[in-house]
N, C-alpha and C positions, 0 to 999 in steps of 0.2 A: 739185573742181567749180569751175568759173568763176562768179565773181561779176559780176553785171551791175549797171551804174550809170546810173540817170536822171540826165541832165545838162542844166542850163539852157542853152537854145539861144544865148543871148547870150553865155555864156562859150565857146562854139565859134565866135564869129565872126558870128553872124547878127545884123542890125541890128533886133532885134525889141523892144527896150526902149521904155518909154513915149515917149522923146523921139527915137526912130529910131536909137538908137546900139547898140553891142555892148559887151561887157566882156570880150573875148577873152583868155583865160587859157590858150590852147593850149600847154602845156609838152610837153616830149619824153614824159613818162609819159601825157599824155591822148592824144597821137598814137598811141602804142603801144598803149593800150587801145582806141583807135578801130579800129586795123588788127586787133586781136584780136576785134572786133565785141562788145565788152563794153558800149559806150555806147549809151544809147537817148536821143537828143537831142530835147527837148521844150520848149516854151514853153507853160506853163499858160494864160497870158492870151491868147495868139493862139488856142489850141485853144478857148477859151471865146467866141471871137467878137469880143474887143477889138481895136481898130484900132492901127495904127501910123502916125504918133504918136497918142498918146491924152493927155489931161490926167493929170497927177500925181494919184495916189490915195495916201492914208494910212488907216491904222486909227485910229479916233478913241479915244484914251484907254484902249486895251486891247491885246490881241494876238490872233494868228490863232485860237487855240483858242477864245477868247471869241467870235469871229465865227462860227466853225464850229458853235458851240453856241448861237448866237442870242442872245448877250448884248452884242454890239457891232457897229458897222457900219463899212464902208469908205466913205469919202466923197472925190469928186474935188475938186480946188482950186477948181472952178467951184460947189461947193456940191451936185452931184449924188450921190445914193446910189446906189452901184455894188456893194453887198454881194453881191446874187445873182449877178451876173457872176463875181466873185471866189470865191465858194463854189463855182460850177460849176467854176472853173479848178482849184481844190484837188482836187475829185472827179475831174476828167479826168487830172490829174497821178497820183492814185493809180492809176487804171484803167491808165494807160500803164505804171506801173511794175509793177503786178501782172501785168498780161497778157504782159509782156516777161521776167518773172522777176527783177526788180532787187531786190537785196538793200540797196542804198545809193543814196543821191541826193547829188549835187553841185550846190548851188544858189547863185544870186545873193544875196548879203547885202543887206539894206536894203529890199528888195522887200516890199509887203504881201502878196505871194503866196509868194516864195522865200526871204525873209529867214530865217535860221536862228539867227544869233547876235544880230542887232539889226534893228530896224525904226524907223520914223520915228513920232514921237509923236502925229500927227493935227493939229499946228499949223500945218504947211506952212512951218515956219521952220527946217529943216533940223537939228532936234533929234532925235538918235538915243537910243533906250533899248533895253536888253537885251530880246529877245523874239523869237518867230517869226511868220513870216506864215502866211496860211491853208493854203498847200500844205505847207509844211515841217512844221507842226503836225500836220496830219493824216497825213501820211507816217510821222512819227515815232510817232504813235499806234497807227498800224496796224502797227508793228514794223519799219519800214524806217529804216536808219542814216541820218542826215541831217548833212551836212557842208557848210560854207561854202566859197567859193573860197579864203579864207586859211587853211583847214583842210586843203588838199591833202596835205601831209606826213602828217597824222593818218589821212587816207583811205587813203593808199598803206600806211601801217603796219597798218592795220585789215584791207585785202585780204590783205596779206602773212601776218597772223596767221590769217586764216580759211582760206587756202590753203596754208598750211605752207611758204612759200618766201620768200626775200628779194626784194622787188621794188624795183629802184632807180629813182631819179628822174632 
């Protein structure tokens, strides 16, 4: 059985990040997976109607799970509360993954939506902390394996183990 992967659109070269940039990490492996129709390219924030560019937003003194359970907020650097937009982004990412049969997600780390290893602390001082964004935490909670772009080798191994073959990078 082929494992499908939800992948952040910015990792595939789409200029959809808050500042209009991308974080292209198109490796030979991702190109191969794209040719095999494994990848579901998705930007949760765009799907939720957020604009490009948009003000930076951070989870204030918590993590994505706290936001999804109503215990924390996501605030833009302008002071505007955008929690509901980001919660919608998380639910749309989950829907895209489930409807496409994704068993894993490869997401952009640091984002209040897609961060899986680290997020920013809400101070807007570039202070990183361990934690997950709203989409990463919801996907993980619903049984989808979540990897950051720095964990591509781990994702490759995870896929190979599940499919019983050696997948080279």
